[in-house]
C-alpha positions as CSV (number, residue, x, y, z in Angstrom):
1,M,-0.3,0.2,0.0
2,R,1.4,3.3,-1.2
3,L,2.2,5.4,1.7
4,P,2.3,9.4,2.2
5,E,5.6,10.8,2.3
6,S,5.4,11.7,6.3
7,A,5.0,8.1,7.0
8,H,8.8,7.7,6.0
9,T,10.2,11.6,7.4
10,G,8.0,11.4,10.2
11,Q,10.3,8.1,12.0
12,P,13.6,8.6,13.2
13,W,15.7,6.9,10.6
14,R,19.5,7.6,10.4
15,I,19.1,7.6,6.6
16,H,17.6,11.3,7.5
17,E,21.3,12.0,8.6
18,I,23.0,10.8,5.6
19,A,21.0,12.0,2.6
20,P,19.0,14.9,3.2
21,D,19.3,15.9,-0.1
22,F,17.5,12.7,-1.9
23,D,13.6,13.4,-2.6
24,V,11.7,10.9,-1.1
25,E,10.4,9.7,-4.4
26,D,7.8,6.3,-2.8
27,I,6.6,4.8,0.0
28,W,5.2,1.3,0.7
29,E,4.5,-0.4,2.9
30,F,4.0,-4.6,3.2
31,R,1.8,-6.3,5.6
32,T,3.5,-8.6,7.6
33,P,1.1,-9.0,10.7
34,G,2.4,-10.6,13.8
35,G,6.0,-9.3,13.0
36,G,7.7,-9.0,16.5
37,P,10.7,-6.1,16.8
38,D,13.3,-9.3,16.6
39,D,11.8,-10.4,13.1
40,F,13.6,-7.5,11.1
41,P,17.0,-9.5,10.0
42,A,15.2,-12.9,9.6
43,L,13.0,-11.1,7.3
44,L,15.5,-9.2,5.3
45,A,17.6,-12.7,4.9
46,A,14.5,-13.8,3.3
47,L,14.3,-10.9,1.3
48,R,17.4,-11.3,0.0
49,A,17.4,-15.1,-1.0
50,E,14.3,-14.3,-2.7
51,R,15.1,-11.3,-4.4
52,A,18.4,-13.6,-6.1
53,S,15.6,-15.5,-7.5
54,E,13.5,-13.0,-8.8
55,S,13.5,-13.0,-12.4
56,T,10.1,-14.2,-13.1
57,G,6.2,-12.1,-14.1
58,V,5.6,-8.8,-15.2
59,S,7.8,-7.0,-12.9
60,G,11.0,-9.2,-13.6
61,L,10.1,-9.2,-17.3
62,L,10.7,-5.6,-16.8
63,F,13.6,-5.1,-15.2
64,K,15.2,-7.4,-17.6
65,I,14.0,-4.8,-20.1
66,R,15.6,-1.8,-17.6
67,W,19.4,-3.8,-17.7
68,K,19.0,-4.1,-21.4
69,L,18.1,-0.9,-22.0
70,G,20.7,0.4,-19.8
71,A,23.1,-1.6,-21.4
72,L,22.3,-0.8,-24.6
73,L,22.3,3.2,-23.8
74,G,25.2,3.1,-21.7
75,W,22.8,3.9,-18.3
76,D,24.4,1.7,-16.4
77,R,28.4,1.8,-17.3
78,D,31.0,1.7,-14.7
79,D,32.1,5.0,-14.7
80,A,28.1,5.6,-14.3
81,G,27.9,4.7,-10.7
82,T,29.0,4.7,-7.1
83,G,32.6,5.9,-6.6
84,T,32.6,7.0,-10.3
85,R,30.0,9.3,-11.3
86,V,28.9,10.4,-7.1
87,P,30.5,8.9,-4.4
88,S,28.9,6.5,-2.4
89,L,27.0,7.0,0.5
90,R,29.1,4.7,2.5
91,E,31.6,8.0,2.8
92,R,29.1,9.6,4.6
93,L,28.1,7.2,7.2
94,P,28.8,8.0,11.0
95,A,31.5,5.8,12.5
96,D,28.8,3.5,14.2
97,L,27.0,2.6,10.9
98,R,30.5,2.1,8.8
99,D,31.4,-0.4,11.2
100,T,28.4,-2.8,10.9
101,D,28.3,-5.4,9.2
102,I,26.3,-5.2,5.5
103,P,25.3,-8.2,3.3
104,A,27.3,-9.1,0.1
105,E,24.8,-7.9,-2.8
106,D,24.9,-9.5,-6.3
107,G,22.6,-7.4,-7.7
108,P,22.7,-3.6,-8.3
109,L,22.2,-2.4,-4.9
110,S,24.7,-1.9,-2.8
111,A,24.2,-1.9,1.4
112,L,25.0,1.0,2.9
113,Y,23.9,-0.5,6.8
114,V,21.7,-2.7,8.5
115,L,20.7,-2.0,12.3
116,D,18.1,-3.7,14.0
117,N,15.2,-2.2,12.3
118,E,16.3,-0.1,9.5
119,Y,18.0,-1.1,6.2
120,A,19.4,1.2,3.4
121,A,21.3,0.0,-0.1
122,E,22.1,2.6,-2.8
123,I,22.3,2.3,-7.1
124,A,23.9,4.8,-8.9
125,N,23.9,4.9,-12.8
126,S,23.6,7.6,-15.6
127,T,20.2,8.9,-14.8
128,M,19.7,8.9,-11.0
129,H,21.6,8.1,-7.7
130,G,19.4,6.1,-5.4
131,I,18.1,4.6,-2.0
132,M,16.3,1.3,-1.0
133,H,15.3,2.2,2.4
134,L,13.5,-0.6,4.6
135,G,12.1,0.2,7.9
136,W,10.8,-2.0,10.8
137,V,7.7,0.3,12.0
138,P,5.9,-0.8,15.4
139,D,1.9,-0.8,14.2
140,I,-1.8,-2.6,16.1
141,T,-1.0,-5.9,14.7
142,G,2.7,-5.9,15.7
143,Y,5.4,-4.5,12.6
144,H,5.4,-3.7,9.2
145,L,8.2,-3.1,6.9
146,Q,8.0,-0.3,5.3
147,M,10.2,0.3,1.6
148,A,11.1,4.5,1.0
149,V,13.1,5.2,-2.4
150,L,14.8,7.8,-1.9
151,V,16.8,9.5,-5.3
152,K,18.7,12.5,-6.4
153,P,18.1,12.1,-10.4
154,N,21.0,13.4,-12.8
155,G,20.1,16.6,-14.2
156,R,16.7,17.2,-16.6
157,F,17.3,13.4,-18.0
158,G,16.6,12.1,-14.6
159,R,14.3,13.9,-13.7
160,L,12.2,12.9,-17.1
161,Y,13.6,9.5,-16.6
162,M,12.1,9.2,-13.3
163,A,8.5,10.8,-14.6
164,V,8.4,8.2,-17.5
165,I,9.2,5.1,-15.3
166,K,6.4,6.2,-12.3
167,P,3.4,4.7,-14.1
168,F,5.8,1.8,-14.0
169,R,6.8,1.5,-10.5
170,Y,3.1,2.6,-9.2
171,G,0.7,0.0,-11.7
172,I,3.4,-2.6,-12.0
173,V,6.4,-3.0,-9.7
174,Y,5.3,-1.9,-6.2
175,P,2.2,-4.2,-6.7
176,A,4.0,-7.1,-7.7
177,M,6.9,-6.4,-5.1
178,T,4.0,-6.0,-2.6
179,R,2.6,-9.6,-3.5
180,S,6.2,-10.9,-3.8
181,W,7.6,-9.7,-0.2
182,E,3.9,-10.6,1.6
183,R,4.3,-14.1,0.6
184,T,7.7,-14.4,2.0
185,W,6.7,-13.0,5.0
186,N,3.8,-15.5,5.4
187,N,6.4,-18.3,4.4
188,L,8.8,-16.9,7.1
189,A,5.6,-16.5,9.8
190,V,4.6,-20.3,9.1
191,T,8.2,-21.6,9.7
192,R,9.0,-19.3,13.1
């Protein structure tokens, strides 16, 4: 379910101090009924495993098309990523976050930090510098997973690119992600 920007900005997330110059692009809530305060690490591990195998369906097809277009048009060249076109946000991390164990990522995202209730990863290409932020938020059912996408578009082209892909994100990608991540939670909850 899509949420207002205040659902992210109103939380005391550490990402606020690290990326105040990024725009809040999307906020999404995933139903994880019965989630407890200690379930976030297990859910992250399950989502990483799911993402590693997630290449089917319409959403998977859209990502394959995007990566193919990026390769053809040069959007994802090595010199357009973190450490080249833009510095990695790891350089902005305070010492206590720099010292956290982060998972090795095998996809386009690079983990920044992991806490008991918060995770952030970044991606950069010639269209934008982006952050996927996941938070574990208490609610009346226990806890729910909340995702925020923060971006810094790369010029006019980057802003146009974000506007063009918005209907695909809202109409296809996020609904498919919601079904997949909620199914991952339900499978994890059954085995707990």
